[in-house]
A tleap script that builds the chain and sets N, CA, C and O, in Angstrom:
source leaprc.protein.ff14SB
mol = sequence {
  NMET ARG ILE ALA LEU LEU ALA ALA ILE ALA
  ALA LEU SER ALA PRO ALA THR ALA GLN ILE
  ARG ASP PRO SER GLY GLY VAL ARG TRP PRO
  ALA PRO ARG PRO ALA LEU PRO GLY VAL ALA
  ARG GLU LEU GLY GLN ALA ASP ARG ASN ILE
  ARG GLU GLY ARG GLU SER GLY GLN LEU SER
  ARG ARG GLU ALA ARG GLN LEU ARG ARG GLU
  SER ARG GLN ILE ALA VAL LEU GLU GLU ARG
  TYR ALA ARG GLY GLY LEU SER GLU SER GLU
  ARG SER GLU LEU GLU SER ARG VAL ALA ALA
  LEU ARG SER VAL THR GLY ALA LYS ARG SER
  GLY LYS CARG
}
set mol.1.N position { 0.821 -1.190 0.000 }
set mol.1.CA position { 0.000 0.000 0.000 }
set mol.1.C position { 0.868 1.257 0.000 }
set mol.1.O position { 0.605 2.209 -0.734 }
set mol.2.N position { 1.914 1.241 0.843 }
set mol.2.CA position { 2.798 2.397 0.897 }
set mol.2.C position { 3.490 2.636 -0.441 }
set mol.2.O position { 3.621 3.774 -0.890 }
set mol.3.N position { 3.924 1.568 -1.060 }
set mol.3.CA position { 4.629 1.694 -2.335 }
set mol.3.C position { 3.710 2.290 -3.397 }
set mol.3.O position { 4.139 3.149 -4.166 }
set mol.4.N position { 2.480 1.857 -3.450 }
set mol.4.CA position { 1.526 2.385 -4.424 }
set mol.4.C position { 1.261 3.863 -4.162 }
set mol.4.O position { 1.166 4.657 -5.098 }
set mol.5.N position { 1.141 4.229 -2.895 }
set mol.5.CA position { 0.902 5.619 -2.533 }
set mol.5.C position { 2.109 6.486 -2.910 }
set mol.5.O position { 1.942 7.573 -3.463 }
set mol.6.N position { 3.318 6.011 -2.613 }
set mol.6.CA position { 4.524 6.752 -2.969 }
set mol.6.C position { 4.678 6.878 -4.485 }
set mol.6.O position { 5.091 7.925 -4.982 }
set mol.7.N position { 4.350 5.825 -5.211 }
set mol.7.CA position { 4.432 5.870 -6.671 }
set mol.7.C position { 3.445 6.891 -7.234 }
set mol.7.O position { 3.777 7.627 -8.163 }
set mol.8.N position { 2.244 6.940 -6.680 }
set mol.8.CA position { 1.239 7.900 -7.135 }
set mol.8.C position { 1.683 9.328 -6.840 }
set mol.8.O position { 1.520 10.213 -7.681 }
set mol.9.N position { 2.239 9.558 -5.662 }
set mol.9.CA position { 2.715 10.896 -5.305 }
set mol.9.C position { 3.864 11.311 -6.217 }
set mol.9.O position { 3.912 12.450 -6.680 }
set mol.10.N position { 4.785 10.390 -6.474 }
set mol.10.CA position { 5.920 10.693 -7.346 }
set mol.10.C position { 5.449 11.020 -8.759 }
set mol.10.O position { 5.976 11.934 -9.393 }
set mol.11.N position { 4.472 10.289 -9.248 }
set mol.11.CA position { 3.963 10.532 -10.599 }
set mol.11.C position { 3.260 11.881 -10.688 }
set mol.11.O position { 3.381 12.580 -11.694 }
set mol.12.N position { 2.536 12.246 -9.653 }
set mol.12.CA position { 1.814 13.513 -9.669 }
set mol.12.C position { 2.738 14.710 -9.476 }
set mol.12.O position { 2.430 15.810 -9.933 }
set mol.13.N position { 3.854 14.509 -8.810 }
set mol.13.CA position { 4.746 15.632 -8.555 }
set mol.13.C position { 5.759 15.852 -9.676 }
set mol.13.O position { 6.514 16.823 -9.632 }
set mol.14.N position { 5.791 14.984 -10.665 }
set mol.14.CA position { 6.724 15.143 -11.790 }
set mol.14.C position { 6.349 16.393 -12.578 }
set mol.14.O position { 5.163 16.681 -12.742 }
set mol.15.N position { 7.324 17.132 -13.062 }
set mol.15.CA position { 7.009 18.360 -13.802 }
set mol.15.C position { 6.304 18.059 -15.123 }
set mol.15.O position { 6.600 17.078 -15.804 }
set mol.16.N position { 5.385 18.917 -15.450 }
set mol.16.CA position { 4.686 18.776 -16.733 }
set mol.16.C position { 5.585 19.316 -17.832 }
set mol.16.O position { 6.281 20.310 -17.628 }
set mol.17.N position { 5.581 18.685 -18.974 }
set mol.17.CA position { 6.365 19.152 -20.113 }
set mol.17.C position { 5.439 19.373 -21.290 }
set mol.17.O position { 4.383 18.750 -21.402 }
set mol.18.N position { 5.853 20.272 -22.161 }
set mol.18.CA position { 5.028 20.594 -23.326 }
set mol.18.C position { 5.048 19.444 -24.321 }
set mol.18.O position { 6.108 18.935 -24.688 }
set mol.19.N position { 3.881 19.054 -24.739 }
set mol.19.CA position { 3.751 18.021 -25.752 }
set mol.19.C position { 2.797 18.534 -26.822 }
set mol.19.O position { 1.885 19.313 -26.544 }
set mol.20.N position { 3.021 18.096 -28.015 }
set mol.20.CA position { 2.169 18.510 -29.125 }
set mol.20.C position { 1.572 17.260 -29.742 }
set mol.20.O position { 2.287 16.310 -30.063 }
set mol.21.N position { 0.284 17.265 -29.903 }
set mol.21.CA position { -0.377 16.129 -30.548 }
set mol.21.C position { -0.317 16.327 -32.053 }
set mol.21.O position { -0.692 17.377 -32.573 }
set mol.22.N position { 0.154 15.314 -32.731 }
set mol.22.CA position { 0.132 15.413 -34.186 }
set mol.22.C position { -1.150 14.766 -34.698 }
set mol.22.O position { -1.794 14.016 -33.965 }
set mol.23.N position { -1.530 15.040 -35.937 }
set mol.23.CA position { -2.804 14.561 -36.476 }
set mol.23.C position { -2.982 13.046 -36.411 }
set mol.23.O position { -4.115 12.566 -36.361 }
set mol.24.N position { -1.901 12.293 -36.411 }
set mol.24.CA position { -2.039 10.836 -36.392 }
set mol.24.C position { -2.367 10.307 -35.002 }
set mol.24.O position { -2.554 9.103 -34.825 }
set mol.25.N position { -2.438 11.194 -34.020 }
set mol.25.CA position { -2.809 10.769 -32.679 }
set mol.25.C position { -1.626 10.541 -31.765 }
set mol.25.O position { -1.806 10.351 -30.562 }
set mol.26.N position { -0.428 10.554 -32.304 }
set mol.26.CA position { 0.759 10.371 -31.479 }
set mol.26.C position { 1.157 11.670 -30.801 }
set mol.26.O position { 0.550 12.719 -31.016 }
set mol.27.N position { 2.161 11.576 -30.001 }
set mol.27.CA position { 2.676 12.752 -29.311 }
set mol.27.C position { 4.098 12.995 -29.806 }
set mol.27.O position { 4.887 12.059 -29.938 }
set mol.28.N position { 4.414 14.238 -30.075 }
set mol.28.CA position { 5.784 14.565 -30.464 }
set mol.28.C position { 6.240 15.752 -29.630 }
set mol.28.O position { 5.427 16.555 -29.172 }
set mol.29.N position { 7.520 15.850 -29.443 }
set mol.29.CA position { 8.089 16.941 -28.662 }
set mol.29.C position { 8.415 18.093 -29.601 }
set mol.29.O position { 8.863 17.865 -30.724 }
set mol.30.N position { 8.197 19.333 -29.155 }
set mol.30.CA position { 8.542 20.454 -30.019 }
set mol.30.C position { 10.052 20.520 -30.219 }
set mol.30.O position { 10.819 20.439 -29.259 }
set mol.31.N position { 10.464 20.664 -31.452 }
set mol.31.CA position { 11.892 20.736 -31.761 }
set mol.31.C position { 12.382 22.152 -31.507 }
set mol.31.O position { 11.706 23.115 -31.868 }
set mol.32.N position { 13.553 22.288 -30.890 }
set mol.32.CA position { 14.088 23.638 -30.719 }
set mol.32.C position { 14.442 24.219 -32.074 }
set mol.32.O position { 14.884 23.508 -32.977 }
set mol.33.N position { 14.246 25.500 -32.199 }
set mol.33.CA position { 14.556 26.157 -33.464 }
set mol.33.C position { 16.057 26.363 -33.557 }
set mol.33.O position { 16.692 26.711 -32.561 }
set mol.34.N position { 16.628 26.159 -34.717 }
set mol.34.CA position { 18.080 26.321 -34.860 }
set mol.34.C position { 18.485 27.784 -34.768 }
set mol.34.O position { 17.659 28.687 -34.904 }
set mol.35.N position { 19.757 27.992 -34.538 }
set mol.35.CA position { 20.288 29.350 -34.500 }
set mol.35.C position { 20.122 29.990 -35.878 }
set mol.35.O position { 19.955 29.306 -36.887 }
set mol.36.N position { 20.172 31.287 -35.887 }
set mol.36.CA position { 20.034 32.002 -37.152 }
set mol.36.C position { 21.307 31.850 -37.972 }
set mol.36.O position { 22.360 32.329 -37.551 }
set mol.37.N position { 21.246 31.203 -39.122 }
set mol.37.CA position { 22.461 31.070 -39.919 }
set mol.37.C position { 22.947 32.417 -40.435 }
set mol.37.O position { 24.140 32.601 -40.677 }
set mol.38.N position { 22.036 33.346 -40.601 }
set mol.38.CA position { 22.410 34.652 -41.114 }
set mol.38.C position { 23.151 35.524 -40.117 }
set mol.38.O position { 23.860 36.445 -40.520 }
set mol.39.N position { 23.003 35.255 -38.812 }
set mol.39.CA position { 23.647 36.100 -37.810 }
set mol.39.C position { 25.163 36.019 -37.934 }
set mol.39.O position { 25.834 37.051 -37.936 }
set mol.40.N position { 25.711 34.820 -38.036 }
set mol.40.CA position { 27.164 34.666 -38.158 }
set mol.40.C position { 27.666 35.351 -39.428 }
set mol.40.O position { 28.700 36.019 -39.414 }
set mol.41.N position { 26.937 35.183 -40.509 }
set mol.41.CA position { 27.323 35.810 -41.778 }
set mol.41.C position { 27.265 37.335 -41.660 }
set mol.41.O position { 28.183 38.034 -42.091 }
set mol.42.N position { 26.185 37.840 -41.076 }
set mol.42.CA position { 26.024 39.291 -40.910 }
set mol.42.C position { 27.101 39.865 -39.996 }
set mol.42.O position { 27.634 40.943 -40.261 }
set mol.43.N position { 27.423 39.145 -38.914 }
set mol.43.CA position { 28.461 39.631 -38.006 }
set mol.43.C position { 29.829 39.616 -38.679 }
set mol.43.O position { 30.641 40.517 -38.465 }
set mol.44.N position { 30.079 38.603 -39.485 }
set mol.44.CA position { 31.333 38.561 -40.236 }
set mol.44.C position { 31.445 39.740 -41.186 }
set mol.44.O position { 32.507 40.348 -41.319 }
set mol.45.N position { 30.344 40.053 -41.840 }
set mol.45.CA position { 30.324 41.194 -42.760 }
set mol.45.C position { 30.505 42.505 -41.988 }
set mol.45.O position { 31.219 43.400 -42.441 }
set mol.46.N position { 29.858 42.616 -40.824 }
set mol.46.CA position { 30.009 43.822 -40.003 }
set mol.46.C position { 31.458 43.982 -39.550 }
set mol.46.O position { 31.997 45.089 -39.565 }
set mol.47.N position { 32.091 42.875 -39.146 }
set mol.47.CA position { 33.499 42.930 -38.734 }
set mol.47.C position { 34.398 43.376 -39.888 }
set mol.47.O position { 35.338 44.144 -39.684 }
set mol.48.N position { 34.110 42.897 -41.093 }
set mol.48.CA position { 34.884 43.327 -42.267 }
set mol.48.C position { 34.696 44.827 -42.517 }
set mol.48.O position { 35.656 45.540 -42.809 }
set mol.49.N position { 33.444 45.297 -42.398 }
set mol.49.CA position { 33.173 46.725 -42.589 }
set mol.49.C position { 33.911 47.566 -41.548 }
set mol.49.O position { 34.435 48.635 -41.862 }
set mol.50.N position { 33.949 47.081 -40.318 }
set mol.50.CA position { 34.652 47.799 -39.255 }
set mol.50.C position { 36.149 47.844 -39.567 }
set mol.50.O position { 36.778 48.897 -39.464 }
set mol.51.N position { 36.709 46.707 -39.946 }
set mol.51.CA position { 38.141 46.642 -40.270 }
set mol.51.C position { 38.469 47.560 -41.454 }
set mol.51.O position { 39.456 48.294 -41.418 }
set mol.52.N position { 37.637 47.515 -42.501 }
set mol.52.CA position { 37.868 48.367 -43.670 }
set mol.52.C position { 37.738 49.846 -43.310 }
set mol.52.O position { 38.493 50.684 -43.802 }
set mol.53.N position { 36.773 50.154 -42.445 }
set mol.53.CA position { 36.600 51.537 -42.008 }
set mol.53.C position { 37.788 52.031 -41.210 }
set mol.53.O position { 38.193 53.187 -41.340 }
set mol.54.N position { 38.343 51.170 -40.392 }
set mol.54.CA position { 39.528 51.530 -39.602 }
set mol.54.C position { 40.741 51.709 -40.511 }
set mol.54.O position { 41.503 52.664 -40.362 }
set mol.55.N position { 40.912 50.785 -41.450 }
set mol.55.CA position { 42.069 50.853 -42.357 }
set mol.55.C position { 42.016 52.079 -43.263 }
set mol.55.O position { 43.053 52.647 -43.604 }
set mol.56.N position { 40.809 52.486 -43.653 }
set mol.56.CA position { 40.674 53.642 -44.545 }
set mol.56.C position { 40.644 54.969 -43.785 }
set mol.56.O position { 40.647 56.037 -44.398 }
set mol.57.N position { 40.617 54.903 -42.463 }
set mol.57.CA position { 40.587 56.124 -41.668 }
set mol.57.C position { 39.191 56.678 -41.454 }
set mol.57.O position { 39.038 57.747 -40.864 }
set mol.58.N position { 38.172 55.975 -41.921 }
set mol.58.CA position { 36.793 56.433 -41.735 }
set mol.58.C position { 36.320 56.228 -40.297 }
set mol.58.O position { 35.394 56.903 -39.847 }
set mol.59.N position { 36.948 55.305 -39.580 }
set mol.59.CA position { 36.609 55.043 -38.182 }
set mol.59.C position { 37.844 55.269 -37.320 }
set mol.59.O position { 38.951 54.870 -37.682 }
set mol.60.N position { 37.640 55.912 -36.182 }
set mol.60.CA position { 38.746 56.057 -35.240 }
set mol.60.C position { 38.979 54.716 -34.544 }
set mol.60.O position { 38.148 53.811 -34.620 }
set mol.61.N position { 40.108 54.606 -33.875 }
set mol.61.CA position { 40.402 53.378 -33.136 }
set mol.61.C position { 39.324 53.127 -32.073 }
set mol.61.O position { 38.884 51.996 -31.868 }
set mol.62.N position { 38.916 54.198 -31.413 }
set mol.62.CA position { 37.889 54.085 -30.365 }
set mol.62.C position { 36.548 53.610 -30.943 }
set mol.62.O position { 35.902 52.728 -30.377 }
set mol.63.N position { 36.141 54.195 -32.063 }
set mol.63.CA position { 34.880 53.792 -32.696 }
set mol.63.C position { 34.925 52.331 -33.123 }
set mol.63.O position { 33.971 51.585 -32.904 }
set mol.64.N position { 36.033 51.924 -33.731 }
set mol.64.CA position { 36.170 50.531 -34.177 }
set mol.64.C position { 36.111 49.579 -32.991 }
set mol.64.O position { 35.479 48.525 -33.063 }
set mol.65.N position { 36.770 49.953 -31.902 }
set mol.65.CA position { 36.763 49.102 -30.707 }
set mol.65.C position { 35.341 48.956 -30.152 }
set mol.65.O position { 34.935 47.856 -29.776 }
set mol.66.N position { 34.587 50.054 -30.101 }
set mol.66.CA position { 33.205 50.007 -29.615 }
set mol.66.C position { 32.333 49.123 -30.509 }
set mol.66.O position { 31.524 48.336 -30.017 }
set mol.67.N position { 32.503 49.259 -31.811 }
set mol.67.CA position { 31.700 48.469 -32.749 }
set mol.67.C position { 32.052 46.982 -32.667 }
set mol.67.O position { 31.168 46.128 -32.726 }
set mol.68.N position { 33.348 46.676 -32.531 }
set mol.68.CA position { 33.749 45.267 -32.389 }
set mol.68.C position { 33.215 44.670 -31.089 }
set mol.68.O position { 32.828 43.502 -31.048 }
set mol.69.N position { 33.196 45.468 -30.039 }
set mol.69.CA position { 32.662 44.996 -28.758 }
set mol.69.C position { 31.177 44.646 -28.902 }
set mol.69.O position { 30.725 43.613 -28.408 }
set mol.70.N position { 30.435 45.507 -29.575 }
set mol.70.CA position { 29.008 45.230 -29.796 }
set mol.70.C position { 28.827 43.970 -30.635 }
set mol.70.O position { 27.929 43.172 -30.367 }
set mol.71.N position { 29.664 43.787 -31.640 }
set mol.71.CA position { 29.595 42.589 -32.476 }
set mol.71.C position { 29.832 41.331 -31.642 }
set mol.71.O position { 29.120 40.338 -31.791 }
set mol.72.N position { 30.834 41.378 -30.765 }
set mol.72.CA position { 31.111 40.219 -29.894 }
set mol.72.C position { 29.950 39.948 -28.947 }
set mol.72.O position { 29.609 38.792 -28.696 }
set mol.73.N position { 29.341 41.009 -28.419 }
set mol.73.CA position { 28.208 40.835 -27.512 }
set mol.73.C position { 27.041 40.153 -28.219 }
set mol.73.O position { 26.373 39.298 -27.637 }
set mol.74.N position { 26.800 40.525 -29.455 }
set mol.74.CA position { 25.734 39.890 -30.230 }
set mol.74.C position { 26.059 38.419 -30.456 }
set mol.74.O position { 25.179 37.568 -30.334 }
set mol.75.N position { 27.308 38.109 -30.784 }
set mol.75.CA position { 27.711 36.715 -31.017 }
set mol.75.C position { 27.545 35.875 -29.755 }
set mol.75.O position { 27.063 34.744 -29.825 }
set mol.76.N position { 27.936 36.416 -28.607 }
set mol.76.CA position { 27.796 35.687 -27.338 }
set mol.76.C position { 26.319 35.477 -27.019 }
set mol.76.O position { 25.917 34.396 -26.587 }
set mol.77.N position { 25.522 36.505 -27.232 }
set mol.77.CA position { 24.086 36.399 -26.977 }
set mol.77.C position { 23.449 35.348 -27.882 }
set mol.77.O position { 22.612 34.564 -27.435 }
set mol.78.N position { 23.843 35.333 -29.143 }
set mol.78.CA position { 23.305 34.351 -30.090 }
set mol.78.C position { 23.667 32.930 -29.657 }
set mol.78.O position { 22.832 32.029 -29.742 }
set mol.79.N position { 24.888 32.722 -29.198 }
set mol.79.CA position { 25.293 31.393 -28.716 }
set mol.79.C position { 24.460 30.969 -27.515 }
set mol.79.O position { 24.009 29.827 -27.431 }
set mol.80.N position { 24.261 31.902 -26.584 }
set mol.80.CA position { 23.492 31.583 -25.375 }
set mol.80.C position { 22.043 31.255 -25.726 }
set mol.80.O position { 21.481 30.285 -25.216 }
set mol.81.N position { 21.444 32.057 -26.590 }
set mol.81.CA position { 20.066 31.802 -26.994 }
set mol.81.C position { 19.943 30.476 -27.741 }
set mol.81.O position { 18.961 29.755 -27.564 }
set mol.82.N position { 20.927 30.153 -28.571 }
set mol.82.CA position { 20.843 28.973 -29.437 }
set mol.82.C position { 20.923 27.666 -28.657 }
set mol.82.O position { 20.494 26.630 -29.166 }
set mol.83.N position { 21.455 27.684 -27.446 }
set mol.83.CA position { 21.582 26.445 -26.669 }
set mol.83.C position { 20.249 25.736 -26.491 }
set mol.83.O position { 20.183 24.511 -26.596 }
set mol.84.N position { 19.197 26.479 -26.226 }
set mol.84.CA position { 17.893 25.869 -26.022 }
set mol.84.C position { 16.953 26.070 -27.196 }
set mol.84.O position { 15.761 25.783 -27.083 }
set mol.85.N position { 17.453 26.549 -28.304 }
set mol.85.CA position { 16.590 26.869 -29.438 }
set mol.85.C position { 16.117 28.306 -29.302 }
set mol.85.O position { 15.943 28.800 -28.188 }
set mol.86.N position { 15.912 28.966 -30.401 }
set mol.86.CA position { 15.537 30.376 -30.378 }
set mol.86.C position { 14.029 30.558 -30.355 }
set mol.86.O position { 13.306 29.949 -31.144 }
set mol.87.N position { 13.561 31.405 -29.442 }
set mol.87.CA position { 12.151 31.786 -29.460 }
set mol.87.C position { 12.006 32.911 -30.488 }
set mol.87.O position { 13.000 33.456 -30.968 }
set mol.88.N position { 10.783 33.245 -30.812 }
set mol.88.CA position { 10.555 34.324 -31.782 }
set mol.88.C position { 11.099 35.653 -31.266 }
set mol.88.O position { 11.666 36.426 -32.038 }
set mol.89.N position { 10.934 35.932 -29.962 }
set mol.89.CA position { 11.431 37.202 -29.421 }
set mol.89.C position { 12.957 37.246 -29.446 }
set mol.89.O position { 13.534 38.300 -29.716 }
set mol.90.N position { 13.616 36.125 -29.172 }
set mol.90.CA position { 15.078 36.074 -29.227 }
set mol.90.C position { 15.568 36.271 -30.661 }
set mol.90.O position { 16.531 36.996 -30.909 }
set mol.91.N position { 14.899 35.621 -31.582 }
set mol.91.CA position { 15.242 35.750 -33.000 }
set mol.91.C position { 15.101 37.210 -33.442 }
set mol.91.O position { 15.970 37.745 -34.131 }
set mol.92.N position { 14.011 37.838 -33.043 }
set mol.92.CA position { 13.757 39.229 -33.403 }
set mol.92.C position { 14.806 40.157 -32.783 }
set mol.92.O position { 15.281 41.090 -33.431 }
set mol.93.N position { 15.161 39.891 -31.526 }
set mol.93.CA position { 16.167 40.722 -30.859 }
set mol.93.C position { 17.516 40.639 -31.574 }
set mol.93.O position { 18.170 41.658 -31.792 }
set mol.94.N position { 17.925 39.430 -31.934 }
set mol.94.CA position { 19.204 39.267 -32.636 }
set mol.94.C position { 19.191 39.988 -33.980 }
set mol.94.O position { 20.150 40.674 -34.331 }
set mol.95.N position { 18.106 39.831 -34.725 }
set mol.95.CA position { 18.005 40.498 -36.023 }
set mol.95.C position { 18.058 42.015 -35.866 }
set mol.95.O position { 18.703 42.701 -36.658 }
set mol.96.N position { 17.378 42.539 -34.840 }
set mol.96.CA position { 17.371 43.985 -34.600 }
set mol.96.C position { 18.750 44.495 -34.213 }
set mol.96.O position { 19.184 45.548 -34.680 }
set mol.97.N position { 19.439 43.744 -33.356 }
set mol.97.CA position { 20.766 44.180 -32.917 }
set mol.97.C position { 21.771 44.155 -34.064 }
set mol.97.O position { 22.618 45.043 -34.168 }
set mol.98.N position { 21.682 43.148 -34.921 }
set mol.98.CA position { 22.584 43.085 -36.079 }
set mol.98.C position { 22.286 44.246 -37.029 }
set mol.98.O position { 23.208 44.874 -37.548 }
set mol.99.N position { 21.004 44.531 -37.257 }
set mol.99.CA position { 20.633 45.643 -38.139 }
set mol.99.C position { 21.120 46.974 -37.561 }
set mol.99.O position { 21.595 47.834 -38.302 }
set mol.100.N position { 21.003 47.144 -36.246 }
set mol.100.CA position { 21.469 48.377 -35.611 }
set mol.100.C position { 22.983 48.517 -35.739 }
set mol.100.O position { 23.485 49.606 -36.021 }
set mol.101.N position { 23.710 47.422 -35.535 }
set mol.101.CA position { 25.169 47.456 -35.676 }
set mol.101.C position { 25.555 47.838 -37.103 }
set mol.101.O position { 26.447 48.659 -37.316 }
set mol.102.N position { 24.885 47.243 -38.060 }
set mol.102.CA position { 25.162 47.540 -39.473 }
set mol.102.C position { 24.882 49.021 -39.767 }
set mol.102.O position { 25.656 49.676 -40.465 }
set mol.103.N position { 23.782 49.537 -39.235 }
set mol.103.CA position { 23.402 50.925 -39.463 }
set mol.103.C position { 24.397 51.897 -38.819 }
set mol.103.O position { 24.809 52.873 -39.445 }
set mol.104.N position { 24.777 51.628 -37.580 }
set mol.104.CA position { 25.722 52.502 -36.879 }
set mol.104.C position { 27.080 52.481 -37.573 }
set mol.104.O position { 27.714 53.523 -37.737 }
set mol.105.N position { 27.521 51.300 -37.978 }
set mol.105.CA position { 28.805 51.186 -38.678 }
set mol.105.C position { 28.778 51.993 -39.972 }
set mol.105.O position { 29.716 52.735 -40.262 }
set mol.106.N position { 27.710 51.849 -40.746 }
set mol.106.CA position { 27.593 52.601 -41.994 }
set mol.106.C position { 27.546 54.101 -41.765 }
set mol.106.O position { 28.166 54.864 -42.506 }
set mol.107.N position { 26.813 54.529 -40.739 }
set mol.107.CA position { 26.707 55.958 -40.451 }
set mol.107.C position { 28.051 56.536 -40.028 }
set mol.107.O position { 28.428 57.624 -40.465 }
set mol.108.N position { 28.766 55.818 -39.186 }
set mol.108.CA position { 30.068 56.320 -38.733 }
set mol.108.C position { 31.083 56.330 -39.865 }
set mol.108.O position { 31.924 57.225 -39.938 }
set mol.109.N position { 31.008 55.345 -40.743 }
set mol.109.CA position { 31.947 55.308 -41.873 }
set mol.109.C position { 31.668 56.439 -42.854 }
set mol.109.O position { 32.588 56.956 -43.488 }
set mol.110.N position { 30.399 56.826 -42.982 }
set mol.110.CA position { 30.057 57.885 -43.936 }
set mol.110.C position { 30.224 59.277 -43.331 }
set mol.110.O position { 30.041 60.283 -44.018 }
set mol.111.N position { 30.569 59.333 -42.054 }
set mol.111.CA position { 30.796 60.621 -41.410 }
set mol.111.C position { 29.558 61.227 -40.788 }
set mol.111.O position { 29.612 62.362 -40.314 }
set mol.112.N position { 28.446 60.516 -40.770 }
set mol.112.CA position { 27.197 61.011 -40.173 }
set mol.112.C position { 27.164 60.583 -38.714 }
set mol.112.O position { 26.508 59.604 -38.357 }
set mol.113.N position { 27.858 61.307 -37.899 }
set mol.113.CA position { 27.970 60.940 -36.485 }
set mol.113.C position { 27.043 61.801 -35.739 }
set mol.113.O position { 26.946 61.690 -34.517 }
savepdb mol mol.pdb
quit
């Protein structure tokens, strides 16, 4: 009797997990979304733009350092988010941050500070 009671308590106290019913009646687990393949490419392009801007004198050493720091922060954030799969809000945040970095880099290179 005790064993049955303990088994019932253990089963009821187990954490609930998200399950999705598929049309065939089975249960499947939601797959984590992969990292954004474009983020690495975009960050690589941003780093090249920063390097070219520094080499051409369009960016000061300080500006280039700030932009590279932001690029690294985005890369670290993308890695952290990707561990468990990206939610829509995380995906949107990464895309926005990359677009902002690209915009700031372009503005500073063109002299619109």
